[in-house]
C-alpha positions in Angstrom: 21.8 -2.9 -20.0 19.7 -2.4 -16.9 18.9 1.3 -15.9 19.4 2.7 -12.1 17.3 5.3 -10.7 19.0 8.5 -11.1 17.9 12.6 -10.4 19.5 15.8 -10.7 18.9 18.1 -7.9 19.5 21.8 -7.1 18.6 23.4 -4.0 19.0 27.1 -2.4 18.1 28.8 0.9 18.6 32.2 2.2 17.4 34.2 5.3 16.0 36.9 2.9 14.7 40.0 5.1 14.7 38.2 8.1 17.5 38.3 11.1 18.0 34.4 10.8 17.1 31.4 8.5 14.6 29.1 9.9 14.2 26.7 7.1 16.3 23.6 6.5 16.6 21.1 3.5 18.4 18.1 2.3 18.8 15.4 -0.3 20.1 12.0 0.1 21.0 9.6 -2.7 22.4 6.4 -1.0 25.1 4.2 -2.7 24.6 0.5 -3.4 21.4 -1.5 -2.9 19.8 0.8 -0.8 18.9 2.9 -3.9 16.8 0.2 -5.1 15.3 -1.0 -1.9 14.8 2.4 0.3 15.1 4.9 -2.6 16.0 8.5 -2.7 15.2 11.0 0.1 14.5 14.7 -0.4 13.1 17.0 2.4 12.3 20.6 3.4 11.2 22.1 6.9 9.9 25.7 7.7 10.3 27.0 11.0 7.6 29.5 12.0 8.6 32.9 12.9 6.8 33.4 16.1 9.5 30.9 17.8 13.0 31.5 18.5 14.0 27.8 18.5 11.9 26.9 15.2 15.1 26.6 13.1 16.2 23.7 15.8 12.9 22.0 14.9 13.2 22.4 11.4 16.9 21.1 11.3 16.1 18.1 13.6 12.9 17.1 11.1 14.9 17.2 8.1 18.1 15.4 9.5 15.8 12.5 11.2 14.0 12.3 8.0 17.2 11.6 5.7 19.1 9.5 8.1 16.3 7.5 10.2 14.5 6.6 7.3 17.3 4.5 5.7 17.7 2.7 9.4 14.4 1.3 8.9 13.4 -2.3 7.5 13.6 -2.3 4.0 10.8 -5.1 4.2 8.6 -2.0 5.1 6.9 0.0 2.8 7.8 3.4 2.2 4.7 4.9 3.7 5.3 2.5 6.9 9.0 3.3 7.3 8.8 7.4 6.7 5.8 7.6 9.0 7.5 5.8 11.7 10.3 8.5 11.4 7.9 11.3 11.4 5.9 10.1 14.1 8.9 9.8 16.5 10.3 13.0 15.3 7.2 14.6 16.1 7.1 13.3 19.6 10.7 14.2 20.2 9.8 18.0 19.0 6.7 18.0 21.2 8.6 16.6 24.3 11.4 19.4 23.8 8.7 21.9 24.0 7.0 20.5 27.0 10.2 20.4 28.9 11.1 24.2 27.9 9.7 27.5 29.3 7.4 27.4 25.9 5.4 24.5 27.2 2.5 26.8 27.5 2.7 28.5 24.2 3.1 26.0 21.6 3.9 28.6 18.7 6.9 29.6 20.6 8.4 25.9 20.9 9.9 23.4 18.7 7.3 23.9 15.8 8.0 23.6 12.0 6.5 22.4 8.9 7.5 19.7 6.8 7.5 18.1 3.2 9.5 15.3 2.0 9.6 12.9 -0.9 10.8 9.4 -1.3 11.6 8.1 -4.8 11.5 4.4 -4.9 11.7 2.4 -8.0 9.3 4.4 -10.5 7.2 6.0 -7.8 7.3 9.4 -5.9 6.0 9.0 -2.2 4.8 12.2 -0.8 4.7 13.3 2.8 3.5 16.5 4.0 2.6 18.5 7.3 2.1 22.5 7.2 2.4 24.9 4.6 5.5 24.0 2.6 4.5 22.7 -1.0 5.1 20.5 -3.4 4.9 20.8 -7.1 5.1 19.0 -10.4 6.5 21.2 -13.1 5.4 20.7 -16.7 6.6 23.1 -19.0 5.8 26.6 -17.2 3.1 25.3 -15.3 3.0 24.2 -11.5 0.7 21.8 -10.3 0.3 21.8 -6.7 0.6 18.2 -5.1 0.1 19.1 -1.5 -2.7 21.0 0.7 -1.6 23.7 2.9 -2.7 23.0 6.4 -3.4 26.6 7.2 -6.8 28.1 8.3 -7.6 31.5 6.5 -9.3 33.9 9.6 -9.7 36.9 7.0 -7.8 37.9 3.9 -4.8 39.1 5.8 -5.0 36.6 8.7 -4.3 33.1 8.9 -2.9 30.4 11.2 -1.2 26.9 11.1 -3.6 24.0 11.7 -1.2 21.3 11.6 2.7 21.2 12.0 5.5 19.1 13.4 5.9 19.6 17.2 2.7 21.3 17.7 0.5 18.5 19.2 1.5 15.0 20.8 0.3 13.3 18.0 1.0 14.4 14.4 -1.2 13.6 11.1 0.8 13.3 8.2 -0.6 13.7 4.7 0.8 10.8 2.2 0.3 10.0 -1.5 2.0 8.2 -4.0 2.4 9.3 -7.7 4.0 7.2 -10.6 7.1 9.1 -12.2 8.3 9.6 -15.9 11.9 10.0 -17.0 12.3 14.0 -17.5 9.7 15.0 -15.0 10.5 18.1 -12.7 9.5 18.0 -9.0 9.6 21.3 -7.0 9.5 21.8 -2.9 9.4 25.5 -1.8 8.5 27.4 1.2 5.7 30.1 1.3 8.5 32.8 0.9 9.2 31.5 -2.5 6.0 30.3 -3.9 4.0 33.3 -2.7 6.1 35.7 -4.9 7.2 33.3 -7.9 5.4 30.9 -10.5 5.8 28.2 -12.8 7.0 30.5 -15.6 9.7 32.1 -13.2 11.2 28.6 -12.1 11.1 27.3 -15.8 13.1 30.4 -17.1 15.7 29.8 -14.5 16.2 26.1 -15.3 16.5 27.0 -19.2 18.9 29.8 -18.4 21.1 27.7 -16.3 22.4 25.0 -18.7 21.6 22.0 -16.1 23.0 23.9 -13.0 20.3 23.4 -10.8 22.0 24.9 -7.7 22.3 28.2 -9.7 18.5 27.9 -11.1 17.2 27.3 -7.4 19.6 30.4 -6.1 18.1 32.7 -9.2 14.5 31.6 -8.4 15.1 32.9 -4.6 16.5 36.0 -5.6 13.5 37.0 -7.8 11.2 36.0 -5.0 13.1 38.5 -2.8 13.3 41.2 -5.6 9.4 41.0 -5.7 9.1 41.8 -2.3 9.0 38.4 -0.2 9.9 39.2 3.5 10.2 35.7 4.7 12.9 32.9 4.7 13.3 31.4 0.9 14.0 27.9 0.1 13.6 26.1 -2.8 14.5 22.5 -4.3 14.1 21.7 -7.7 14.4 17.8 -8.9 14.6 16.3 -12.5 14.0 12.7 -12.8 16.7 11.9 -15.4 16.5 8.0 -15.2 14.1 5.5 -13.8 15.2 1.9 -13.1 14.2 -1.1 -15.5 12.7 -3.9 -14.2 16.0 -5.9 -15.0 17.8 -4.0 -12.2 16.1 -5.8 -9.5 19.1 -7.5 -7.7 16.8 -10.7 -7.3 16.3 -11.0 -11.2 20.1 -10.5 -11.5 20.9 -13.4 -9.5 18.4 -15.5 -11.2 19.9 -14.5 -14.5 23.4 -15.0 -13.5 23.8 -17.8 -11.4 23.2 -21.3 -12.7 21.3 -23.8 -11.2 23.3 -26.5 -8.8 23.8 -29.8 -10.2 22.1 -33.0 -8.7 23.4 -33.5 -5.5 24.2 -36.9 -3.9 25.6 -38.3 -0.4 29.2 -37.6 0.1 29.6 -35.0 -2.4 31.4 -31.6 -2.0 29.4 -28.9 -3.2 30.4 -25.2 -2.8 32.2 -25.5 0.5 29.6 -28.2 2.0 29.7 -31.8 2.0 26.4 -33.5 1.4 25.1 -35.9 4.0 21.7 -37.1 2.7 18.6 -36.0 1.0 15.9 -35.0 3.7 13.0 -34.3 1.4 12.4 -34.0 -2.2 9.5 -32.7 -4.2 8.7 -31.3 -7.5 9.6 -27.9 -6.4 12.7 -28.2 -4.4 15.3 -30.8 -2.9 16.4 -30.5 0.7 19.7 -31.7 1.8 21.2 -32.5 5.3 24.9 -31.1 4.7 28.2 -30.2 6.9 29.9 -26.7 6.7 33.6 -27.8 5.7 34.9 -24.7 7.5 32.9 -24.9 10.6 31.9 -28.5 11.1 28.1 -27.5 11.6 25.3 -29.3 10.5 23.2 -27.0 7.9 20.2 -27.4 5.6 21.0 -27.0 1.9 17.6 -26.2 -0.4 17.8 -26.1 -4.1 15.4 -25.6 -6.6 14.0 -28.0 -9.0 15.7 -28.3 -12.3 12.2 -28.5 -13.7 11.1 -25.0 -12.8 14.4 -23.3 -14.1 12.4 -21.7 -16.8 9.9 -20.3 -14.4 11.5 -16.8 -13.0 8.5 -16.2 -10.8 9.2 -19.5 -8.6 12.8 -18.6 -8.8 12.4 -15.1 -7.3 10.4 -16.6 -4.5 13.0 -19.1 -3.9 15.6 -16.5 -3.5 13.4 -14.3 -1.2 13.3 -17.1 1.3 17.0 -16.2 2.1 16.2 -12.6 2.0 13.6 -12.9 4.3 15.3 -15.2 6.7 18.2 -12.6 7.1 15.9 -10.0 8.2 14.0 -11.9 10.9 15.3 -12.2 14.3 13.0 -14.6 16.5 13.7 -17.9 18.2 10.7 -19.2 16.4 11.6 -18.8 13.2 14.3 -20.5 11.0 17.3 -18.8 10.7 19.8 -18.7 7.9 23.7 -19.5 8.2 26.0 -16.7 7.3 28.0 -17.4 4.3 31.3 -15.6 3.7 32.5 -17.9 0.6 31.4 -16.9 -3.1 28.2 -18.6 -4.0 28.4 -20.3 -7.5 24.9 -21.6 -7.8 21.4 -20.7 -6.7 20.4 -22.3 -3.7 19.4 -21.4 0.2 21.4 -22.4 3.2 19.7 -22.6 6.8 20.3 -23.9 10.1 19.5 -27.6 10.9 16.8 -28.2 13.1 16.5 -31.8 15.0 13.2 -32.6 15.6 9.7 -33.2 13.7 7.1 -31.1 12.1 3.8 -30.2 13.7 2.1 -32.5 11.5 4.1 -35.6 12.5 3.6 -34.5 16.2 -0.1 -34.4 15.8 0.0 -37.9 14.5 1.9 -39.0 17.7 -0.1 -36.9 19.9 -3.8 -37.4 18.7 -5.3 -36.0 21.7 -3.2 -33.2 23.4 -4.2 -31.6 26.7 -5.4 -28.1 26.5 -2.2 -26.5 28.4 0.1 -28.2 25.5 -2.0 -26.9 22.5 -2.0 -23.4 24.3 2.0 -23.6 24.4 2.5 -24.5 20.9 0.0 -21.9 19.9 1.5 -19.2 21.6 4.9 -20.0 20.1 3.6 -20.3 16.5 2.3 -16.8 17.1 5.5 -15.3 18.4 7.1 -16.5 15.2 4.3 -15.2 13.2 4.5 -11.8 14.9 8.1 -11.5 13.9 6.7 -11.4 10.2 3.9 -9.2 11.0 6.2 -6.3 12.8 8.4 -6.4 9.3 5.1 -5.8 7.1 5.3 -9.2 5.8 2.3 -11.9 5.7 3.3 -15.5 5.7 0.3 -16.9 3.4 1.4 -20.8 4.1 1.1 -21.5 7.5 0.3 -25.2 8.1 1.8 -28.2 10.2 4.2 -29.2 7.7 6.0 -25.8 7.8 6.2 -25.7 11.7 9.0 -27.5 13.3 9.3 -28.7 17.0 12.8 -29.1 17.8 14.2 -31.4 20.6 13.8 -28.7 23.4 10.1 -28.3 22.6 10.6 -24.8 20.8 8.6 -24.4 17.6 10.2 -22.8 14.5 8.2 -21.6 11.4 10.0 -22.6 8.3 9.5 -22.3 4.3 9.0 -18.7 3.5 8.5 -19.2 -0.3 4.9 -18.0 -0.4 5.6 -15.0 2.1 4.4 -11.6 0.9 6.8 -8.8 1.6 5.3 -5.1 1.3 8.4 -3.2 0.9 9.5 -5.6 -2.1 6.3 -5.4 -3.6 7.2 -1.8 -4.4 10.3 -2.3 -6.3 9.5 -2.9 -10.2 10.3 -6.3 -11.5 9.8 -8.0 -14.8 8.6 -11.0 -13.0 5.0 -11.6 -12.5 4.0 -11.2 -9.1 1.6 -14.1 -8.1 -0.9 -14.2 -5.1 -0.1 -17.8 -3.8 -3.1 -19.6 -1.8 -0.6 -21.5 0.3 -2.4 -25.0 1.4 -5.8 -25.2 0.4 -6.8 -26.9 3.9 -5.3 -23.8 6.0 -5.8 -20.8 3.6 -8.0 -17.8 4.6 -11.3 -17.8 2.4 -10.1 -14.4 1.1 -7.6 -16.1 -1.2 -10.1 -17.9 -2.9 -11.6 -14.6 -3.8 -8.4 -13.6 -5.4 -7.9 -11.0 -2.7 -4.5 -10.1 -1.2 -3.8 -11.5 2.1 -3.2 -9.7 5.4 -2.1 -10.6 9.1 -5.6 -11.8 9.5 -5.2 -14.2 7.1 -2.5 -15.6 9.0 -4.7 -15.5 12.0 -7.4 -17.8 10.1 -4.6 -20.3 9.4 -3.3 -20.3 13.2 -6.9 -20.8 14.3 -7.4 -23.5 11.8 -4.3 -25.4 13.3 -5.7 -24.9 16.9 -8.8 -26.3 15.9 -7.3 -29.3 14.3 -5.0 -30.1 17.4 -8.1 -30.1 19.7 -10.3 -32.1 17.4 -8.5 -33.6 14.7 -10.7 -32.2 11.8 -11.0 -28.8 10.3 -13.6 -26.2 11.2 -15.1 -26.0 7.9 -14.0 -29.5 6.6 -13.1 -29.0 2.7 -15.8 -26.6 2.1 -13.4 -23.4 2.4 -11.5 -24.1 -1.0 -15.0 -24.6 -2.6 -16.3 -21.4 -1.5 -15.1 -19.2 -4.2 -17.8 -16.3 -3.9 -18.7 -14.1 -1.1 -22.1 -15.4 -0.9 -20.9 -19.1 -0.6 -18.6 -17.9 2.1 -21.5 -16.4 4.0 -22.9 -20.0 3.9 -20.0 -21.5 5.6 -21.1 -23.2 8.7 -18.6 -23.7 11.5 -18.5 -26.8 13.6 -18.0 -26.5 17.2 -14.8 -27.9 18.3 -16.7 -29.1 21.8 -17.5 -32.6 22.3 -18.3 -34.9 25.4 -14.7 -36.7 25.1 -12.7 -33.6 25.6 -12.6 -30.8 28.5 -12.7 -27.8 26.5 -14.5 -24.7 27.9 -16.9 -23.0 26.0 -15.1 -19.8 25.4 -12.1 -21.5 23.9 -14.3 -22.6 21.1 -15.8 -19.2 20.9 -12.1 -17.8 20.7 -11.5 -20.4 17.7 -14.6 -19.5 16.1 -13.7 -15.9 16.0 -10.1 -16.6 14.5 -11.5 -18.7 11.7 -14.4 -16.4 10.9 -14.9 -16.4 6.9 -14.8 -12.4 6.6 -11.5 -11.1 7.5 -12.7 -8.1 9.4 -14.6 -10.2 11.7 -11.5 -12.0 13.1 -8.8 -10.6 15.6 -7.3 -8.0 14.3 -3.8 -9.0 15.9 -2.4 -12.1 17.1 -2.0 -11.6 20.7 -5.8 -10.8 20.9 -6.4 -14.4 19.7 -3.5 -16.2 22.1 -4.8 -13.9 25.4 -8.4 -15.3 24.7 -7.2 -19.0 24.7 -5.8 -18.3 28.0 -8.3 -16.0 29.6 -12.2 -16.1 29.3 -13.5 -13.2 27.0 -16.3 -11.6 28.9 -17.9 -10.9 25.5 -17.8 -14.7 25.2 -19.2 -15.3 28.7 -21.8 -13.1 28.5 -22.9 -14.9 25.2 -22.7 -18.2 26.2 -23.8 -17.5 29.9 -26.3 -20.4 30.9 -29.7 -19.3 32.3 -30.3 -18.8 35.9 -32.4 -22.1 36.4 -29.1 -23.9 35.5 -26.6 -22.0 37.4 -28.8 -21.5 40.5 -32.1 -23.4 40.6 -32.9 -22.4 44.4 -32.6 -18.7 43.4 -34.4 -19.0 40.2 -37.4 -20.8 42.0 -37.3 -18.3 45.1 -37.4 -15.2 42.5 -40.3 -17.2 40.6 -42.4 -17.4 43.9 -41.7 -13.7 44.9 -42.8 -12.7 41.5 -46.3 -14.7 41.8 -46.6 -13.3 45.5 -46.3 -10.0 44.1 -48.9 -10.7 41.4 -51.2 -12.2 44.0 -50.9 -9.3 46.1 -51.8 -6.9 43.3 -54.9 -9.2 42.3 -56.0 -8.8 45.9 -55.5 -5.2 46.3 -57.6 -4.6 42.9 -60.5 -6.6 44.0 -60.8 -4.2 47.2 -60.7 -1.2 45.0 
């Protein structure tokens, strides 16, 4: 039986000897698929005593973290999702201070410390700003996992160096730690941890028979008894159960749903009527079909029966639909909504009436530069939709790009796409780093490295080069270069030729896009697209012809003037 992520949490907060409680805390355990895709969130914020609105800042920080985190894309990593939320919250808090009468004294504004944990799969992701702390409790020993952002001026004087809302930008400490069942995590404000220790917390836990709320209260009361003069808040978390790899949603689909039968024209299949087979290969079969309810043309993709014993392939197959549902772009293939119960493993997408870019290039062997620019810009917009969700497409090639009857470009086939957020979820299926098509794959793949958005930029650069020249920038040498030394020897062949009107700066833009070393390429797609439309000064300065070619008259006038000055100098020297 598959195991799910389960925790037990106890928490308690008290104003202590202060007039009001400026601390805020919370735990959110989602239901359904989100507990696997997003995890469990725990957060604590500590207001600062110099501010009379700091409690509002603390509440806003915790509430935003617990709620807004679950509104981020589950394709994102935990780090990306949480940092987006914290950066946005910090901006809001800073703006509130700037719009108030405290704008000239930030320590009296909307400022608080923050510590949060996201437990996803079998890992704890820690986020920290300020001097609230996160500990790991082992026996009676506390291991501090965060660093206090406090500057000590003297033995009795100190100040916060970093906090939420303190500055326009916030730097958030992040780390991830593997978890074990039975582990304890503790979050506490300085009003608690400065007056208690691990033995105190362990004793409270042991004496409460599993009631962690009561244990937290006992720890707070003990800190108060020992003289704490601050607000007091503590959260105690026990890791009861970690998910088994088999609890992965896609793995369950693979293991539960059967393979579809062999499909043929005029066959009724799961609410669709098969029209004809569009394409068949050793990996999959693609059919044109009609939805019996809506009458719309759709495409049905079924896995190859020969690969039914390959769970890694089947997981990637199902990921295609998962990815398609999360991307909203006119330049990316759309999935079809399906309300009927599915009885087999297959994927349903929109039907695109058109041709692949591969076929288009055969029909248009010498396209003009504006046409190439237009198509590349559309492909780039499709890729950007992937990159915004921390997805690397990984298999960009002309066969995976469709051009419909209106001239709109759409990227299809997401079987090789790498999703950062999904990679964080434990699975029994071996993760394989796909190379894609060797002719278009970035060199780093052949070194066994993970791809990045720069890898997709390389593939787009190769396609641009091919559209303008009919060739590849390195021929077939990239796939042969399996060491960094061999890749340094790759020689770019200019796209310029006497038969095509292609500016030199276009060649330079393509050259930069297909640099063998990833960090020598463009960082983002928009830079490459822009340089295809506008001359980059960096390229112009590099390729600027000599003055004698640009303006021979000025060149010879300058030479004559220099010779005249030299002659005058010699004459003067003789007279002296």
